[in-house]
C-alpha positions, 0 to 999 in steps of 0.5 A, spaced: 500 499 500 502 507 498 500 512 501 500 519 498 499 527 500 497 531 494 496 538 493 490 539 487 491 546 485 486 550 481 482 556 484 475 553 481 477 546 484 471 543 488 472 538 493 465 535 490 469 534 483 475 530 487 471 526 491 466 523 485 472 521 481 472 514 480 479 511 480 481 503 479 486 502 484 485 507 489 481 511 494 482 518 495 479 522 501 479 530 501 483 532 507 482 540 506 482 546 503 488 549 501 487 557 501 489 560 495 492 553 492 487 548 491 485 541 495 489 537 499 487 529 498 490 523 501 490 518 496 492 510 497 493 506 492 496 499 491 502 500 486 506 507 484 503 505 477 496 507 480 498 513 484 500 516 477 494 514 473 490 517 479 495 523 478 493 524 471 486 522 472 486 529 478 490 533 472 484 531 467 479 536 472 476 541 470 479 548 473 486 543 475 492 546 474 496 542 477 497 536 481 503 535 486 506 530 491 506 533 498 508 526 501 509 519 499 510 513 504 509 505 502 
């Protein structure tokens, strides 16, 4: 299991859009807002490839301007 804290950057990113995204081998939990930046979330995934796939999926959400890994633990 790989656990990650991710900053999803974007001024108009909503928590609901991040919660509603269906990820294949990962689960996301919104931690909270990062005022002026976006939203911080916790991601639990099976493999590093699943983390990478989730990051790509998050980057495709409307309003997302970037995704940054804050912490990664396996």
